[in-house]
mmCIF file of the N, C-alpha and C atoms, coordinates in Angstrom:
data_MODEL
# 
_entry.id   MODEL 
# 
loop_
_atom_site.group_PDB 
_atom_site.id 
_atom_site.type_symbol 
_atom_site.label_atom_id 
_atom_site.label_alt_id 
_atom_site.label_comp_id 
_atom_site.label_asym_id 
_atom_site.label_entity_id 
_atom_site.label_seq_id 
_atom_site.pdbx_PDB_ins_code 
_atom_site.Cartn_x 
_atom_site.Cartn_y 
_atom_site.Cartn_z 
_atom_site.occupancy 
_atom_site.B_iso_or_equiv 
_atom_site.pdbx_formal_charge 
_atom_site.auth_seq_id 
_atom_site.auth_comp_id 
_atom_site.auth_asym_id 
_atom_site.auth_atom_id 
_atom_site.pdbx_PDB_model_num 
ATOM 1   N N  . MET A 1 1  ? 26.980 -7.799  36.973 1.00 0.00 ? 1  MET A N  1 
ATOM 2   C CA . MET A 1 1  ? 26.032 -8.576  36.231 1.00 0.00 ? 1  MET A CA 1 
ATOM 3   C C  . MET A 1 1  ? 26.080 -8.113  34.780 1.00 0.00 ? 1  MET A C  1 
ATOM 4   N N  . VAL A 1 2  ? 26.088 -9.073  33.894 1.00 0.00 ? 2  VAL A N  1 
ATOM 5   C CA . VAL A 1 2  ? 26.065 -8.805  32.461 1.00 0.00 ? 2  VAL A CA 1 
ATOM 6   C C  . VAL A 1 2  ? 24.923 -9.602  31.862 1.00 0.00 ? 2  VAL A C  1 
ATOM 7   N N  . VAL A 1 3  ? 24.088 -8.917  31.090 1.00 0.00 ? 3  VAL A N  1 
ATOM 8   C CA . VAL A 1 3  ? 22.896 -9.550  30.525 1.00 0.00 ? 3  VAL A CA 1 
ATOM 9   C C  . VAL A 1 3  ? 23.016 -9.578  29.003 1.00 0.00 ? 3  VAL A C  1 
ATOM 10  N N  . ASN A 1 4  ? 22.715 -10.729 28.434 1.00 0.00 ? 4  ASN A N  1 
ATOM 11  C CA . ASN A 1 4  ? 22.675 -10.865 26.987 1.00 0.00 ? 4  ASN A CA 1 
ATOM 12  C C  . ASN A 1 4  ? 21.603 -11.889 26.643 1.00 0.00 ? 4  ASN A C  1 
ATOM 13  N N  . ARG A 1 5  ? 20.842 -11.614 25.624 1.00 0.00 ? 5  ARG A N  1 
ATOM 14  C CA . ARG A 1 5  ? 19.780 -12.550 25.251 1.00 0.00 ? 5  ARG A CA 1 
ATOM 15  C C  . ARG A 1 5  ? 20.318 -13.633 24.334 1.00 0.00 ? 5  ARG A C  1 
ATOM 16  N N  . VAL A 1 6  ? 19.509 -14.679 24.127 1.00 0.00 ? 6  VAL A N  1 
ATOM 17  C CA . VAL A 1 6  ? 19.874 -15.791 23.257 1.00 0.00 ? 6  VAL A CA 1 
ATOM 18  C C  . VAL A 1 6  ? 18.898 -15.865 22.093 1.00 0.00 ? 6  VAL A C  1 
ATOM 19  N N  . GLY A 1 7  ? 19.284 -16.587 21.075 1.00 0.00 ? 7  GLY A N  1 
ATOM 20  C CA . GLY A 1 7  ? 18.393 -16.828 19.954 1.00 0.00 ? 7  GLY A CA 1 
ATOM 21  C C  . GLY A 1 7  ? 18.747 -16.008 18.735 1.00 0.00 ? 7  GLY A C  1 
ATOM 22  N N  . HIS A 1 8  ? 17.772 -15.894 17.845 1.00 0.00 ? 8  HIS A N  1 
ATOM 23  C CA . HIS A 1 8  ? 17.975 -15.229 16.560 1.00 0.00 ? 8  HIS A CA 1 
ATOM 24  C C  . HIS A 1 8  ? 16.883 -14.193 16.340 1.00 0.00 ? 8  HIS A C  1 
ATOM 25  N N  . GLU A 1 9  ? 17.259 -13.131 15.696 1.00 0.00 ? 9  GLU A N  1 
ATOM 26  C CA . GLU A 1 9  ? 16.297 -12.111 15.276 1.00 0.00 ? 9  GLU A CA 1 
ATOM 27  C C  . GLU A 1 9  ? 16.763 -11.618 13.913 1.00 0.00 ? 9  GLU A C  1 
ATOM 28  N N  . GLY A 1 10 ? 16.062 -12.022 12.874 1.00 0.00 ? 10 GLY A N  1 
ATOM 29  C CA . GLY A 1 10 ? 16.521 -11.715 11.529 1.00 0.00 ? 10 GLY A CA 1 
ATOM 30  C C  . GLY A 1 10 ? 17.862 -12.370 11.295 1.00 0.00 ? 10 GLY A C  1 
ATOM 31  N N  . LYS A 1 11 ? 18.836 -11.564 10.888 1.00 0.00 ? 11 LYS A N  1 
ATOM 32  C CA . LYS A 1 11 ? 20.183 -12.094 10.649 1.00 0.00 ? 11 LYS A CA 1 
ATOM 33  C C  . LYS A 1 11 ? 21.074 -12.028 11.888 1.00 0.00 ? 11 LYS A C  1 
ATOM 34  N N  . LEU A 1 12 ? 20.532 -11.514 12.981 1.00 0.00 ? 12 LEU A N  1 
ATOM 35  C CA . LEU A 1 12 ? 21.315 -11.380 14.213 1.00 0.00 ? 12 LEU A CA 1 
ATOM 36  C C  . LEU A 1 12 ? 21.256 -12.651 15.041 1.00 0.00 ? 12 LEU A C  1 
ATOM 37  N N  . ASN A 1 13 ? 22.394 -13.060 15.537 1.00 0.00 ? 13 ASN A N  1 
ATOM 38  C CA . ASN A 1 13 ? 22.473 -14.179 16.479 1.00 0.00 ? 13 ASN A CA 1 
ATOM 39  C C  . ASN A 1 13 ? 22.941 -13.629 17.819 1.00 0.00 ? 13 ASN A C  1 
ATOM 40  N N  . PHE A 1 14 ? 22.221 -13.956 18.866 1.00 0.00 ? 14 PHE A N  1 
ATOM 41  C CA . PHE A 1 14 ? 22.583 -13.498 20.205 1.00 0.00 ? 14 PHE A CA 1 
ATOM 42  C C  . PHE A 1 14 ? 23.236 -14.639 20.967 1.00 0.00 ? 14 PHE A C  1 
ATOM 43  N N  . TRP A 1 15 ? 24.322 -14.333 21.640 1.00 0.00 ? 15 TRP A N  1 
ATOM 44  C CA . TRP A 1 15 ? 25.186 -15.345 22.229 1.00 0.00 ? 15 TRP A CA 1 
ATOM 45  C C  . TRP A 1 15 ? 24.794 -15.804 23.628 1.00 0.00 ? 15 TRP A C  1 
ATOM 46  N N  . GLY A 1 16 ? 23.916 -15.080 24.286 1.00 0.00 ? 16 GLY A N  1 
ATOM 47  C CA . GLY A 1 16 ? 23.549 -15.481 25.644 1.00 0.00 ? 16 GLY A CA 1 
ATOM 48  C C  . GLY A 1 16 ? 24.727 -15.340 26.589 1.00 0.00 ? 16 GLY A C  1 
ATOM 49  N N  . GLN A 1 17 ? 24.874 -16.302 27.462 1.00 0.00 ? 17 GLN A N  1 
ATOM 50  C CA . GLN A 1 17 ? 25.961 -16.373 28.435 1.00 0.00 ? 17 GLN A CA 1 
ATOM 51  C C  . GLN A 1 17 ? 25.976 -15.189 29.396 1.00 0.00 ? 17 GLN A C  1 
ATOM 52  N N  . SER A 1 18 ? 24.785 -14.746 29.798 1.00 0.00 ? 18 SER A N  1 
ATOM 53  C CA . SER A 1 18 ? 24.704 -13.730 30.845 1.00 0.00 ? 18 SER A CA 1 
ATOM 54  C C  . SER A 1 18 ? 25.440 -14.253 32.068 1.00 0.00 ? 18 SER A C  1 
ATOM 55  N N  . PHE A 1 19 ? 25.974 -13.346 32.888 1.00 0.00 ? 19 PHE A N  1 
ATOM 56  C CA . PHE A 1 19 ? 26.672 -13.832 34.075 1.00 0.00 ? 19 PHE A CA 1 
ATOM 57  C C  . PHE A 1 19 ? 26.611 -12.831 35.219 1.00 0.00 ? 19 PHE A C  1 
ATOM 58  N N  . VAL A 1 20 ? 26.917 -13.325 36.396 1.00 0.00 ? 20 VAL A N  1 
ATOM 59  C CA . VAL A 1 20 ? 27.046 -12.512 37.607 1.00 0.00 ? 20 VAL A CA 1 
ATOM 60  C C  . VAL A 1 20 ? 28.470 -12.712 38.108 1.00 0.00 ? 20 VAL A C  1 
ATOM 61  N N  . ALA A 1 21 ? 29.139 -11.603 38.423 1.00 0.00 ? 21 ALA A N  1 
ATOM 62  C CA . ALA A 1 21 ? 30.512 -11.658 38.919 1.00 0.00 ? 21 ALA A CA 1 
ATOM 63  C C  . ALA A 1 21 ? 30.577 -11.028 40.308 1.00 0.00 ? 21 ALA A C  1 
ATOM 64  N N  . ASP A 1 22 ? 31.564 -11.447 41.080 1.00 0.00 ? 22 ASP A N  1 
ATOM 65  C CA . ASP A 1 22 ? 31.771 -10.854 42.400 1.00 0.00 ? 22 ASP A CA 1 
ATOM 66  C C  . ASP A 1 22 ? 32.524 -9.533  42.226 1.00 0.00 ? 22 ASP A C  1 
ATOM 67  N N  . PRO A 1 23 ? 32.762 -8.793  43.323 1.00 0.00 ? 23 PRO A N  1 
ATOM 68  C CA . PRO A 1 23 ? 33.434 -7.490  43.197 1.00 0.00 ? 23 PRO A CA 1 
ATOM 69  C C  . PRO A 1 23 ? 34.843 -7.567  42.602 1.00 0.00 ? 23 PRO A C  1 
ATOM 70  N N  . PHE A 1 24 ? 35.424 -8.750  42.561 1.00 0.00 ? 24 PHE A N  1 
ATOM 71  C CA . PHE A 1 24 ? 36.772 -8.909  42.016 1.00 0.00 ? 24 PHE A CA 1 
ATOM 72  C C  . PHE A 1 24 ? 36.762 -9.424  40.582 1.00 0.00 ? 24 PHE A C  1 
ATOM 73  N N  . GLY A 1 25 ? 35.567 -9.544  39.994 1.00 0.00 ? 25 GLY A N  1 
ATOM 74  C CA . GLY A 1 25 ? 35.447 -9.974  38.612 1.00 0.00 ? 25 GLY A CA 1 
ATOM 75  C C  . GLY A 1 25 ? 35.361 -11.467 38.403 1.00 0.00 ? 25 GLY A C  1 
ATOM 76  N N  . ARG A 1 26 ? 35.359 -12.231 39.482 1.00 0.00 ? 26 ARG A N  1 
ATOM 77  C CA . ARG A 1 26 ? 35.236 -13.690 39.349 1.00 0.00 ? 26 ARG A CA 1 
ATOM 78  C C  . ARG A 1 26 ? 33.787 -14.047 39.044 1.00 0.00 ? 26 ARG A C  1 
ATOM 79  N N  . VAL A 1 27 ? 33.574 -14.823 38.001 1.00 0.00 ? 27 VAL A N  1 
ATOM 80  C CA . VAL A 1 27 ? 32.230 -15.235 37.610 1.00 0.00 ? 27 VAL A CA 1 
ATOM 81  C C  . VAL A 1 27 ? 31.701 -16.225 38.637 1.00 0.00 ? 27 VAL A C  1 
ATOM 82  N N  . ILE A 1 28 ? 30.534 -15.912 39.228 1.00 0.00 ? 28 ILE A N  1 
ATOM 83  C CA . ILE A 1 28 ? 29.953 -16.817 40.224 1.00 0.00 ? 28 ILE A CA 1 
ATOM 84  C C  . ILE A 1 28 ? 28.742 -17.559 39.691 1.00 0.00 ? 28 ILE A C  1 
ATOM 85  N N  . ALA A 1 29 ? 28.191 -17.116 38.569 1.00 0.00 ? 29 ALA A N  1 
ATOM 86  C CA . ALA A 1 29 ? 27.093 -17.835 37.911 1.00 0.00 ? 29 ALA A CA 1 
ATOM 87  C C  . ALA A 1 29 ? 27.060 -17.400 36.453 1.00 0.00 ? 29 ALA A C  1 
ATOM 88  N N  . LYS A 1 30 ? 26.769 -18.362 35.560 1.00 0.00 ? 30 LYS A N  1 
ATOM 89  C CA . LYS A 1 30 ? 26.754 -18.058 34.137 1.00 0.00 ? 30 LYS A CA 1 
ATOM 90  C C  . LYS A 1 30 ? 25.632 -18.829 33.461 1.00 0.00 ? 30 LYS A C  1 
ATOM 91  N N  . ALA A 1 31 ? 24.884 -18.166 32.597 1.00 0.00 ? 31 ALA A N  1 
ATOM 92  C CA . ALA A 1 31 ? 23.800 -18.803 31.850 1.00 0.00 ? 31 ALA A CA 1 
ATOM 93  C C  . ALA A 1 31 ? 24.367 -19.447 30.588 1.00 0.00 ? 31 ALA A C  1 
ATOM 94  N N  . SER A 1 32 ? 23.549 -20.255 29.960 1.00 0.00 ? 32 SER A N  1 
ATOM 95  C CA . SER A 1 32 ? 23.992 -20.966 28.768 1.00 0.00 ? 32 SER A CA 1 
ATOM 96  C C  . SER A 1 32 ? 23.992 -20.058 27.539 1.00 0.00 ? 32 SER A C  1 
ATOM 97  N N  . ALA A 1 33 ? 24.531 -20.577 26.459 1.00 0.00 ? 33 ALA A N  1 
ATOM 98  C CA . ALA A 1 33 ? 24.613 -19.831 25.208 1.00 0.00 ? 33 ALA A CA 1 
ATOM 99  C C  . ALA A 1 33 ? 23.460 -20.139 24.263 1.00 0.00 ? 33 ALA A C  1 
ATOM 100 N N  . ASP A 1 34 ? 22.636 -21.141 24.603 1.00 0.00 ? 34 ASP A N  1 
ATOM 101 C CA . ASP A 1 34 ? 21.654 -21.576 23.611 1.00 0.00 ? 34 ASP A CA 1 
ATOM 102 C C  . ASP A 1 34 ? 20.222 -21.717 24.110 1.00 0.00 ? 34 ASP A C  1 
ATOM 103 N N  . LYS A 1 35 ? 19.946 -21.366 25.367 1.00 0.00 ? 35 LYS A N  1 
ATOM 104 C CA . LYS A 1 35 ? 18.559 -21.441 25.841 1.00 0.00 ? 35 LYS A CA 1 
ATOM 105 C C  . LYS A 1 35 ? 18.268 -20.297 26.806 1.00 0.00 ? 35 LYS A C  1 
ATOM 106 N N  . GLU A 1 36 ? 16.999 -19.922 26.877 1.00 0.00 ? 36 GLU A N  1 
ATOM 107 C CA . GLU A 1 36 ? 16.593 -18.867 27.795 1.00 0.00 ? 36 GLU A CA 1 
ATOM 108 C C  . GLU A 1 36 ? 16.672 -19.376 29.228 1.00 0.00 ? 36 GLU A C  1 
ATOM 109 N N  . GLU A 1 37 ? 17.239 -18.571 30.116 1.00 0.00 ? 37 GLU A N  1 
ATOM 110 C CA . GLU A 1 37 ? 17.368 -18.938 31.518 1.00 0.00 ? 37 GLU A CA 1 
ATOM 111 C C  . GLU A 1 37 ? 17.225 -17.689 32.379 1.00 0.00 ? 37 GLU A C  1 
ATOM 112 N N  . VAL A 1 38 ? 16.865 -17.913 33.607 1.00 0.00 ? 38 VAL A N  1 
ATOM 113 C CA . VAL A 1 38 ? 16.861 -16.858 34.613 1.00 0.00 ? 38 VAL A CA 1 
ATOM 114 C C  . VAL A 1 38 ? 17.840 -17.277 35.694 1.00 0.00 ? 38 VAL A C  1 
ATOM 115 N N  . LEU A 1 39 ? 18.828 -16.442 35.950 1.00 0.00 ? 39 LEU A N  1 
ATOM 116 C CA . LEU A 1 39 ? 19.786 -16.725 37.019 1.00 0.00 ? 39 LEU A CA 1 
ATOM 117 C C  . LEU A 1 39 ? 19.306 -16.061 38.303 1.00 0.00 ? 39 LEU A C  1 
ATOM 118 N N  . VAL A 1 40 ? 19.233 -16.820 39.357 1.00 0.00 ? 40 VAL A N  1 
ATOM 119 C CA . VAL A 1 40 ? 18.938 -16.281 40.680 1.00 0.00 ? 40 VAL A CA 1 
ATOM 120 C C  . VAL A 1 40 ? 20.172 -16.566 41.515 1.00 0.00 ? 40 VAL A C  1 
ATOM 121 N N  . VAL A 1 41 ? 20.861 -15.504 41.898 1.00 0.00 ? 41 VAL A N  1 
ATOM 122 C CA . VAL A 1 41 ? 22.165 -15.652 42.530 1.00 0.00 ? 41 VAL A CA 1 
ATOM 123 C C  . VAL A 1 41 ? 22.188 -14.889 43.843 1.00 0.00 ? 41 VAL A C  1 
ATOM 124 N N  . ALA A 1 42 ? 22.614 -15.545 44.891 1.00 0.00 ? 42 ALA A N  1 
ATOM 125 C CA . ALA A 1 42 ? 22.782 -14.872 46.182 1.00 0.00 ? 42 ALA A CA 1 
ATOM 126 C C  . ALA A 1 42 ? 24.058 -14.044 46.126 1.00 0.00 ? 42 ALA A C  1 
ATOM 127 N N  . CYS A 1 43 ? 23.941 -12.764 46.423 1.00 0.00 ? 43 CYS A N  1 
ATOM 128 C CA . CYS A 1 43 ? 25.094 -11.869 46.417 1.00 0.00 ? 43 CYS A CA 1 
ATOM 129 C C  . CYS A 1 43 ? 25.404 -11.443 47.843 1.00 0.00 ? 43 CYS A C  1 
ATOM 130 N N  . ASP A 1 44 ? 26.665 -11.456 48.196 1.00 0.00 ? 44 ASP A N  1 
ATOM 131 C CA . ASP A 1 44 ? 27.105 -11.057 49.532 1.00 0.00 ? 44 ASP A CA 1 
ATOM 132 C C  . ASP A 1 44 ? 27.185 -9.531  49.575 1.00 0.00 ? 44 ASP A C  1 
ATOM 133 N N  . LEU A 1 45 ? 26.114 -8.897  50.039 1.00 0.00 ? 45 LEU A N  1 
ATOM 134 C CA . LEU A 1 45 ? 26.058 -7.433  50.061 1.00 0.00 ? 45 LEU A CA 1 
ATOM 135 C C  . LEU A 1 45 ? 27.115 -6.834  50.980 1.00 0.00 ? 45 LEU A C  1 
ATOM 136 N N  . ASP A 1 46 ? 27.463 -7.547  52.043 1.00 0.00 ? 46 ASP A N  1 
ATOM 137 C CA . ASP A 1 46 ? 28.519 -7.052  52.935 1.00 0.00 ? 46 ASP A CA 1 
ATOM 138 C C  . ASP A 1 46 ? 29.864 -7.025  52.222 1.00 0.00 ? 46 ASP A C  1 
ATOM 139 N N  . LYS A 1 47 ? 30.143 -8.034  51.405 1.00 0.00 ? 47 LYS A N  1 
ATOM 140 C CA . LYS A 1 47 ? 31.402 -8.084  50.656 1.00 0.00 ? 47 LYS A CA 1 
ATOM 141 C C  . LYS A 1 47 ? 31.447 -6.958  49.617 1.00 0.00 ? 47 LYS A C  1 
ATOM 142 N N  . ILE A 1 48 ? 30.306 -6.673  48.993 1.00 0.00 ? 48 ILE A N  1 
ATOM 143 C CA . ILE A 1 48 ? 30.241 -5.579  48.027 1.00 0.00 ? 48 ILE A CA 1 
ATOM 144 C C  . ILE A 1 48 ? 30.538 -4.254  48.729 1.00 0.00 ? 48 ILE A C  1 
ATOM 145 N N  . GLU A 1 49 ? 29.910 -4.018  49.860 1.00 0.00 ? 49 GLU A N  1 
ATOM 146 C CA . GLU A 1 49 ? 30.123 -2.776  50.604 1.00 0.00 ? 49 GLU A CA 1 
ATOM 147 C C  . GLU A 1 49 ? 31.562 -2.676  51.108 1.00 0.00 ? 49 GLU A C  1 
ATOM 148 N N  . GLU A 1 50 ? 32.102 -3.776  51.607 1.00 0.00 ? 50 GLU A N  1 
ATOM 149 C CA . GLU A 1 50 ? 33.488 -3.787  52.081 1.00 0.00 ? 50 GLU A CA 1 
ATOM 150 C C  . GLU A 1 50 ? 34.445 -3.434  50.937 1.00 0.00 ? 50 GLU A C  1 
ATOM 151 N N  . THR A 1 51 ? 34.203 -3.981  49.772 1.00 0.00 ? 51 THR A N  1 
ATOM 152 C CA . THR A 1 51 ? 35.051 -3.695  48.613 1.00 0.00 ? 51 THR A CA 1 
ATOM 153 C C  . THR A 1 51 ? 34.955 -2.226  48.228 1.00 0.00 ? 51 THR A C  1 
ATOM 154 N N  . ARG A 1 52 ? 33.750 -1.683  48.225 1.00 0.00 ? 52 ARG A N  1 
ATOM 155 C CA . ARG A 1 52 ? 33.581 -0.267  47.888 1.00 0.00 ? 52 ARG A CA 1 
ATOM 156 C C  . ARG A 1 52 ? 34.307 0.640   48.876 1.00 0.00 ? 52 ARG A C  1 
ATOM 157 N N  . GLN A 1 53 ? 34.295 0.280   50.152 1.00 0.00 ? 53 GLN A N  1 
ATOM 158 C CA . GLN A 1 53 ? 34.929 1.109   51.176 1.00 0.00 ? 53 GLN A CA 1 
ATOM 159 C C  . GLN A 1 53 ? 36.449 1.005   51.152 1.00 0.00 ? 53 GLN A C  1 
ATOM 160 N N  . ASN A 1 54 ? 36.985 -0.165  50.813 1.00 0.00 ? 54 ASN A N  1 
ATOM 161 C CA . ASN A 1 54 ? 38.421 -0.409  50.948 1.00 0.00 ? 54 ASN A CA 1 
ATOM 162 C C  . ASN A 1 54 ? 39.220 -0.257  49.667 1.00 0.00 ? 54 ASN A C  1 
ATOM 163 N N  . TRP A 1 55 ? 38.582 -0.214  48.525 1.00 0.00 ? 55 TRP A N  1 
ATOM 164 C CA . TRP A 1 55 ? 39.313 -0.058  47.268 1.00 0.00 ? 55 TRP A CA 1 
ATOM 165 C C  . TRP A 1 55 ? 39.209 1.405   46.852 1.00 0.00 ? 55 TRP A C  1 
ATOM 166 N N  . PRO A 1 56 ? 40.282 2.164   46.928 1.00 0.00 ? 56 PRO A N  1 
ATOM 167 C CA . PRO A 1 56 ? 40.223 3.601   46.673 1.00 0.00 ? 56 PRO A CA 1 
ATOM 168 C C  . PRO A 1 56 ? 39.693 3.975   45.295 1.00 0.00 ? 56 PRO A C  1 
ATOM 169 N N  . PHE A 1 57 ? 39.977 3.186   44.282 1.00 0.00 ? 57 PHE A N  1 
ATOM 170 C CA . PHE A 1 57 ? 39.500 3.587   42.954 1.00 0.00 ? 57 PHE A CA 1 
ATOM 171 C C  . PHE A 1 57 ? 37.995 3.484   42.839 1.00 0.00 ? 57 PHE A C  1 
ATOM 172 N N  . LEU A 1 58 ? 37.357 2.716   43.690 1.00 0.00 ? 58 LEU A N  1 
ATOM 173 C CA . LEU A 1 58 ? 35.896 2.709   43.737 1.00 0.00 ? 58 LEU A CA 1 
ATOM 174 C C  . LEU A 1 58 ? 35.386 3.790   44.685 1.00 0.00 ? 58 LEU A C  1 
ATOM 175 N N  . ARG A 1 59 ? 36.062 3.967   45.800 1.00 0.00 ? 59 ARG A N  1 
ATOM 176 C CA . ARG A 1 59 ? 35.632 4.927   46.810 1.00 0.00 ? 59 ARG A CA 1 
ATOM 177 C C  . ARG A 1 59 ? 35.773 6.362   46.331 1.00 0.00 ? 59 ARG A C  1 
ATOM 178 N N  . ASP A 1 60 ? 36.846 6.656   45.610 1.00 0.00 ? 60 ASP A N  1 
ATOM 179 C CA . ASP A 1 60 ? 37.169 8.026   45.250 1.00 0.00 ? 60 ASP A CA 1 
ATOM 180 C C  . ASP A 1 60 ? 36.770 8.414   43.827 1.00 0.00 ? 60 ASP A C  1 
ATOM 181 N N  . ARG A 1 61 ? 35.973 7.600   43.175 1.00 0.00 ? 61 ARG A N  1 
ATOM 182 C CA . ARG A 1 61 ? 35.621 7.930   41.794 1.00 0.00 ? 61 ARG A CA 1 
ATOM 183 C C  . ARG A 1 61 ? 34.805 9.216   41.742 1.00 0.00 ? 61 ARG A C  1 
ATOM 184 N N  . ARG A 1 62 ? 34.880 9.911   40.648 1.00 0.00 ? 62 ARG A N  1 
ATOM 185 C CA . ARG A 1 62 ? 34.203 11.199  40.456 1.00 0.00 ? 62 ARG A CA 1 
ATOM 186 C C  . ARG A 1 62 ? 32.937 10.970  39.644 1.00 0.00 ? 62 ARG A C  1 
ATOM 187 N N  . ILE A 1 63 ? 31.877 10.536  40.289 1.00 0.00 ? 63 ILE A N  1 
ATOM 188 C CA . ILE A 1 63 ? 30.654 10.226  39.561 1.00 0.00 ? 63 ILE A CA 1 
ATOM 189 C C  . ILE A 1 63 ? 30.030 11.467  38.925 1.00 0.00 ? 63 ILE A C  1 
ATOM 190 N N  . ASP A 1 64 ? 30.372 12.654  39.410 1.00 0.00 ? 64 ASP A N  1 
ATOM 191 C CA . ASP A 1 64 ? 29.850 13.868  38.782 1.00 0.00 ? 64 ASP A CA 1 
ATOM 192 C C  . ASP A 1 64 ? 30.385 14.031  37.356 1.00 0.00 ? 64 ASP A C  1 
ATOM 193 N N  . SER A 1 65 ? 31.503 13.419  37.046 1.00 0.00 ? 65 SER A N  1 
ATOM 194 C CA . SER A 1 65 ? 32.058 13.532  35.697 1.00 0.00 ? 65 SER A CA 1 
ATOM 195 C C  . SER A 1 65 ? 31.435 12.530  34.730 1.00 0.00 ? 65 SER A C  1 
ATOM 196 N N  . TYR A 1 66 ? 30.537 11.678  35.192 1.00 0.00 ? 66 TYR A N  1 
ATOM 197 C CA . TYR A 1 66 ? 29.904 10.664  34.344 1.00 0.00 ? 66 TYR A CA 1 
ATOM 198 C C  . TYR A 1 66 ? 28.606 11.147  33.708 1.00 0.00 ? 66 TYR A C  1 
ATOM 199 N N  . LYS A 1 67 ? 28.125 12.331  34.062 1.00 0.00 ? 67 LYS A N  1 
ATOM 200 C CA . LYS A 1 67 ? 26.790 12.739  33.631 1.00 0.00 ? 67 LYS A CA 1 
ATOM 201 C C  . LYS A 1 67 ? 26.645 12.759  32.113 1.00 0.00 ? 67 LYS A C  1 
ATOM 202 N N  . GLY A 1 68 ? 27.703 13.024  31.388 1.00 0.00 ? 68 GLY A N  1 
ATOM 203 C CA . GLY A 1 68 ? 27.630 13.025  29.939 1.00 0.00 ? 68 GLY A CA 1 
ATOM 204 C C  . GLY A 1 68 ? 27.387 11.651  29.338 1.00 0.00 ? 68 GLY A C  1 
ATOM 205 N N  . LEU A 1 69 ? 27.657 10.600  30.076 1.00 0.00 ? 69 LEU A N  1 
ATOM 206 C CA . LEU A 1 69 ? 27.454 9.246   29.568 1.00 0.00 ? 69 LEU A CA 1 
ATOM 207 C C  . LEU A 1 69 ? 25.987 8.912   29.341 1.00 0.00 ? 69 LEU A C  1 
ATOM 208 N N  . SER A 1 70 ? 25.099 9.647   29.972 1.00 0.00 ? 70 SER A N  1 
ATOM 209 C CA . SER A 1 70 ? 23.672 9.366   29.829 1.00 0.00 ? 70 SER A CA 1 
ATOM 210 C C  . SER A 1 70 ? 23.054 10.067  28.634 1.00 0.00 ? 70 SER A C  1 
ATOM 211 N N  . GLN A 1 71 ? 23.844 10.850  27.925 1.00 0.00 ? 71 GLN A N  1 
ATOM 212 C CA . GLN A 1 71 ? 23.349 11.577  26.757 1.00 0.00 ? 71 GLN A CA 1 
ATOM 213 C C  . GLN A 1 71 ? 23.887 10.939  25.481 1.00 0.00 ? 71 GLN A C  1 
ATOM 214 N N  . ARG A 1 72 ? 23.049 10.932  24.448 1.00 0.00 ? 72 ARG A N  1 
ATOM 215 C CA . ARG A 1 72 ? 23.485 10.373  23.170 1.00 0.00 ? 72 ARG A CA 1 
ATOM 216 C C  . ARG A 1 72 ? 24.545 11.259  22.519 1.00 0.00 ? 72 ARG A C  1 
ATOM 217 N N  . PHE A 1 73 ? 24.297 12.546  22.501 1.00 0.00 ? 73 PHE A N  1 
ATOM 218 C CA . PHE A 1 73 ? 25.250 13.515  21.982 1.00 0.00 ? 73 PHE A CA 1 
ATOM 219 C C  . PHE A 1 73 ? 25.441 14.593  23.032 1.00 0.00 ? 73 PHE A C  1 
ATOM 220 N N  . LEU A 1 74 ? 26.658 15.004  23.249 1.00 0.00 ? 74 LEU A N  1 
ATOM 221 C CA . LEU A 1 74 ? 26.911 16.047  24.231 1.00 0.00 ? 74 LEU A CA 1 
ATOM 222 C C  . LEU A 1 74 ? 26.612 17.406  23.603 1.00 0.00 ? 74 LEU A C  1 
ATOM 223 N N  . ASP A 1 75 ? 25.770 18.161  24.265 1.00 0.00 ? 75 ASP A N  1 
ATOM 224 C CA . ASP A 1 75 ? 25.474 19.516  23.815 1.00 0.00 ? 75 ASP A CA 1 
ATOM 225 C C  . ASP A 1 75 ? 26.638 20.414  24.206 1.00 0.00 ? 75 ASP A C  1 
ATOM 226 N N  . PRO A 1 76 ? 27.070 21.303  23.321 1.00 0.00 ? 76 PRO A N  1 
ATOM 227 C CA . PRO A 1 76 ? 28.145 22.230  23.710 1.00 0.00 ? 76 PRO A CA 1 
ATOM 228 C C  . PRO A 1 76 ? 27.673 23.145  24.833 1.00 0.00 ? 76 PRO A C  1 
ATOM 229 N N  . ASP A 1 77 ? 28.570 23.433  25.728 1.00 0.00 ? 77 ASP A N  1 
ATOM 230 C CA . ASP A 1 77 ? 28.280 24.307  26.862 1.00 0.00 ? 77 ASP A CA 1 
ATOM 231 C C  . ASP A 1 77 ? 28.319 25.758  26.367 1.00 0.00 ? 77 ASP A C  1 
ATOM 232 N N  . PRO A 1 78 ? 27.179 26.470  26.362 1.00 0.00 ? 78 PRO A N  1 
ATOM 233 C CA . PRO A 1 78 ? 27.157 27.845  25.843 1.00 0.00 ? 78 PRO A CA 1 
ATOM 234 C C  . PRO A 1 78 ? 27.977 28.807  26.705 1.00 0.00 ? 78 PRO A C  1 
ATOM 235 N N  . THR A 1 79 ? 28.273 28.449  27.948 1.00 0.00 ? 79 THR A N  1 
ATOM 236 C CA . THR A 1 79 ? 29.045 29.333  28.816 1.00 0.00 ? 79 THR A CA 1 
ATOM 237 C C  . THR A 1 79 ? 30.539 29.133  28.648 1.00 0.00 ? 79 THR A C  1 
ATOM 238 N N  . ASN A 1 80 ? 30.932 28.095  27.941 1.00 0.00 ? 80 ASN A N  1 
ATOM 239 C CA . ASN A 1 80 ? 32.343 27.750  27.768 1.00 0.00 ? 80 ASN A CA 1 
ATOM 240 C C  . ASN A 1 80 ? 32.778 28.139  26.353 1.00 0.00 ? 80 ASN A C  1 
ATOM 241 N N  . ARG A 1 81 ? 33.113 29.397  26.149 1.00 0.00 ? 81 ARG A N  1 
ATOM 242 C CA . ARG A 1 81 ? 33.463 29.871  24.791 1.00 0.00 ? 81 ARG A CA 1 
ATOM 243 C C  . ARG A 1 81 ? 34.920 30.105  24.646 1.00 0.00 ? 81 ARG A C  1 
# 
């Protein structure tokens, strides 16, 4: 799922076109570029789980290495000199 707002704020123009994609990246629903909308999309949870189990790059990812992504700036490790 990708979310983007529409309209204008000051000099900024927002493009909208939020969308929902299946596990293979195929767009299954897309909002417009010029009006506010709410997408309600049925997602096949079994297909999502099947994809996670059968695609090794999703199954074997190292989520412990992502923890730095939640920080704005990485603090230096004082134990790593």
